[in-house]
N, C-alpha and C positions, 0 to 999 in steps of 0.2 A: 468591498475590499476582500480579497481572497484570504482564506484562513491559513495559518501556519500550523503544520501538523508533524509530529514525530511519532511514527508508528513502529512498534517492535514486532518482528516476525520470529516467533520462537521456533518455528519449523517443527521437526519431530524431536523435541527435547523436553525434559522435565517430567518427572512423575507428578501425580496430582499434588502430593505434599510439597514437592519442590516448587511446583508452579505457584501454589498458594503462598509459599514463603517469599518467592520473588515478587509476586504481585503486591504483597503486603509491604515489602520494602520500597517498591516503586511508589505506591500510593502515599506512604508516609513521607518519602523524600519530596515528592511533588508538592504535597501540602505544605511542607516546611521550607522548601528551598527554591521552588520555581520562581524564576526572575521575570520571565516574559509571558505574553499572552499566547501560549502555545497549547494546542490540543494534543493530549497524550493518549495513545491507543496501544493496547496490548493484544497482539495477534497470537492467540493460544491454540493448541490442539483442541479438537472437538470435545474430548473428555473433560477439559478444564472450564469450558465456557460457563456452565451454570454456576459452578463453585466460585470462579473468579468474579463473575457478575454479582453474585451475592455478597462477596467480600467487599467489592467496590461500593455497592449500594446505590444510592441516589446521587452520589457526588458528581459534580460536573467537571472534576479535575482530571479523571482518567476514564477511558471508555474501553470496551472489549470488542475484539474483532475475531471472526472466524477466518481460517486460512483458505477456505474453499466452500463450495456448496454444490448440490446437485442441480441440474437443469430441470429435473422433474419435481413436481409438487408432492407426489406420494405414489405408492404402488410397490410392485415386486422388484425392488432395486436393492438387493442385499448389500449392506455395508455403506450405502449412500445416506447423506444427511440433507434434508430439505431446508429451504430458507425459512419456512414456518417453524420448523423445529429449532433452528438457530435463533430466530427472533424470540421464541418462547423462553429462552434462557436469560433474556435481558441484553443480549448482544446488539450492538448498534452498527457495526461495520462488517464487511465481508471482502477479503482479498480475492481477486479474480485474475487468472491468466499469468500467475507467477511463472517465471522461466522454467522452474523445476517441474511444474505441472504440465507445461507445454511439452517439455522434453521427455520426462519419464512416463507421463500418462497420455501423451500425444493429443492433448487438447487442441481443438481446431478453433478457428475464428468464429465459425457458425455456432459451435457449442458454447463458446464464451458469450456470444451475443444472446443466446437463450438464457444463460445463467444471469447475465446482466439484467435482462428483462424481469426475471424472477426476483432478484434482489430489489430492484426499483419498485416493483409492484407491492412489496411488503413494507416499504418506507425505510428500509435500511440503506446505508451508504456504501456503495461499492468503491473499492480501491483497485482500479484497473491497471494491471502491469503490462508494460511493453518494453522492448529492448532488442538489441542485435547481438548475434554471436561474433566470434573473432573473424571468421572468413568474410563476413559482410563488412565489418569495420575495415579490414585490410583492403577490400575492394573499393572502399570509399562510397558505398551505396547505403550507408546507415540511415540517412534521412528518408529515402524512399521506402526502405524496409520497414522502419518503425511507423511511418505515416500510413503504410498499407495495413498494418495491424490495427491502427485506429479506425481507418475507413471501414474495414471488414467487420469490426465488432461494435463500433459506436455510432456510425453515421446513419443508422436507421432511427436513432432517438430523436425526440422532439427537443427544442431548446429548453423547455422546462425540465425534461428528464436529464439532459446533459448538465444542467446547472447543479445537479445533485451528485455528480460523479467526481471522484478524485482520481488523478492519474499518478502512476509511479513509474519512472523510467529506470530500467536496469541495464547498465552496460555489461552484458553477460561476458563479453570478451575480457573484462578487467576483473573478473571474480574468479580467483583460484588459478589464474594463468601466469602470474608473475608480472603481468603488465599493469600499468596504473593509468586510470583516467584522471586527467587534470580537472581542476574546477572550471577552466575555460572550455574544455571539451564537454563537460556536463552542461554548462550554460548554453553552449551552442545547440545541443540536442533539445534541451528544455524550450529554448526559443523556437526551434523548428516545430516542435509539437504544438506550441501555443499558436503559431502562425497557421498550422494546418487545421487546427480546431476552428480558427476564425473563418476559414474558407466556407465551412459548412454551417457553423452556428453563429457567426458574427463576432465582431471585436469584443462586445460587452461580455458575452459568455466566456470567450477565450481568456480575456483578462481576469475574469473572476474565478477561473478554474485553478484549484491548487494542484501543482505538479511536484511530486516528491522525488528525491533522488534515492535510488536503491542500490548503490554500489559501494561497498567497503567504506561506509561512513563510520567514523569513530571520533572520540572527543578531540583528538589532535588535529583533525581536518574539517570538522563540522562547521566551525566558524567561517572558514574560507569558502566552503561550499554554500552555506546559507547566506553569505553576503552577495551572491550572484543574483541579479535582478529577477530571473525567472525560476529560481529554485525556492520552493515554498516549504521545505522540510525534508524529512527522510523516511524511507522504509528500511528499518535497521534489522540486520540479521544477528550475527554473533555478539555484537556489543549490547544487544537488548537482553542478553542472558545474564548480564552482570549489572545489578541495579545502579551501582556508582558510575559505571561507564555510560549507561543509558541516561542517567541524570545529567552527566557532563554534556551529552549531545543535546538534550532538552534545553539546557541553559546556554547553548552556543549562540543563541539569538541575542 
């Protein structure tokens, strides 16, 4: 049975003190108020990883994620952070291929495949992002576009490796454009992703893969989104920066 996951992506927000305060609020709320069997993940900036992991401790209620990693293990790569460094902080997840990384840093599918291999080799769980921009959605080619992203970065994996990957679908065209993705549109893409995974890895792996929704999810629409059969949680941006809003999404199941 696939896991339900609500992961926050803080992006480039919060000083260390602010991040620790937010993490503490979320941990306490999850402990006292969580209603369902939902895995909670906090995707923090690199400088927060060790401190937030220490704050969380050995609890199984909340986990920590990096927002990226280097495809290199070590060496003369100034400013980069390796997967081994990330793991040493107590972090358990790594977000890969976020649309902002693809756009602003021009990350390629080949580069993301290498990063994915690094993450899996250390036993951490990758949250692999995919999604289409507005021009692709308007052209009606979103299924082939997103499936190509999956093929290029994931299809070299074995079934065992793929069983450890979480997918996050981002409708880039519906983020900051004034357009809105309906729960039906989100479900259609999640279903297409699962169908595409089945082609390579078989029905069992595809059915067991958690696919998160990464587009403008908030307490007011989380319940409707999470009720869709192929949506297994969310990768949450802005709403994850407010503990009460984030908790409202966690309890939407």
